N, C-alpha and C positions, 0 to 999 in steps of 0.2 A: 215398181209395177203398180198400175192402178187397181183399185178394188174391182171385183166382179160387177158387171152391170146388174141392175135390179129393175123390176117393173116400175114404171113411172106412176106416180099418184097425182091426184088433183093438186095436192100441196106443192108438188114440184113445178107446176106450170109457171108461176111467176119467175122462178130461177131459170127455167128453160127459155122463157121469152127474153130474159136478160142476156143469156148466152147467145141466143139467136141474133139479138141486136148487135152484139160484138162481132159475130160472124158476118152479118150483113155489112157492117161498117168496114170490115177488113177485106172481105172477099166478094161482096155484092151477092151473097146468097141469103135469102132469095133475091133474085134480080130486082124485084120491086118489093118494098116493105109492105106486108099485108095489112089491110085495114083492121083486121082482127087476128092478131098473132096467135091467140089461144085456139081459135078455130082452125088456123093454118096447121097447128100442131096436132089437132084432133079432127082430121078430115073424115068425110063419110067413108064408111068401109073400114075404119080403124079396127084392127084385130088386137094389137098390143103395141105398147111403146116401152122402150127401155131407156134408162139413164145410167150414166157412169159418173162417179164423183172424184173430186180431187180436194184434199183438205176438208172433207165434209161438205163440200158444195157441189152442186150439179156442174159437171164439166162437159157433158156430151149427151147426145140424144139420137135415137134411131127408132123408126116405127115400121110396122108391117100392116099392109092394107090388103083387102080382098081385091081381085082384079077380074073384071068381067070378061076380059080377053084371054085370061089364063086361069081357068077354074081350078086347076090342080096345083096352082102356085100362089104364093103371096108376094106382094110388091114391097120391096124395101124402099123407104122414102124418109124424108125429113132427117137425114143423117148430117150431123154437124158436131164439131168439137170446139170448145173455147180456144181461140188463138193463143191465149196466154199459157196453155198447157199442152200444146201440140208436140208431137214427136216424143211422147212419153208413154205410148201404148194405149191411150184411151180409145182411139178409133178401132184398133184391133180388138180390144176387149168388147166393144159394142158389137163388132161383127161376129165375134165368137158367141156372144149371147144371142144374137139373131140366128146364127146357125143352129144353136141348141133349140131355140123356139121353133124354127122350121122343122127340125127333126122330130120334136115332140108332137108336132101336128101332122107329120107325114107329108109335108109339102115341100116342093122346090121353092127357091127364091128367084124373083126376077127384079131387074133394076135397069133404069135408064139414067144416064149421067151425061152432062154436057161433055162433048168429046175433048175439049181442052182442059178438063179438070185433072190435076195431077193425082187425085185419089185413085184413079184407075189402076195404078201399080199395086196399091194396097188391096183392092178388090181381087185382082188376079192372084196375089200372093196367098190369099186365104181360100182359093178354090173357085172363085167366080169365073165363068167362061164367057168371053166376048162372043156374041152370036151375030152381030151386025151393027148397022147404023140406021137411023131413021130421022126424019124431021122431028124436032122436039115437041111440036104442037103448041108452043107458046112463043112469045117474042120478048126480046130484051127491050128495055125502055126506048132504045133508039130505033126500034122497029125490025131489027134483024131477027130471023128465026134460027136458033142454033141447031146444030146437028147433035143428036144424042147417040152415044155408044150404048148398045143394048147388051146386057149380061144376064146369065142364068147361073144359079148355084144348084147343081143337081143333087140335092140332099137325099132324095129317095133312092137314087141309083147308088150313091156312096154308101148308104146304110145297107143296101142289099149286098154290095161288094164287100163291105166290112164283115158282114156275117159269113159270107162265103169263104173269106180268108182265114177265119178262126178255126 
């Protein structure tokens, strides 16, 4: 079982960039390598970022951003796990940490992910609800615009329901 995720620090950024490079080389995420990968990992509106480790090294990353279109929610983004340690619970640990961060802030989560990405099964298994699809708003290097699957994690409703059940 992987260690619990922790808040990302500036000292983690070089390792996060190295893992992001491995993910890009394996999965083409991000579809185009960013000119400034540190800025990619710390976009405008960043609220918090988490990392998870394996063998004392950064193995995965996830971030929450403010969202102008969803003022009562935070957007999950920049989620990736080192291909060398996949299927060992690191992604689930990150999502559990993100859920705790959302609950602590009293916010729901929103997410859009390329429709063909297999991680959708994992998102659904931890409570994310698919709410629809939309054009992704960006293009692959070949010019195609992918379709994004849209998800919401109703943390605020779950917390109210949990309290009512006790």
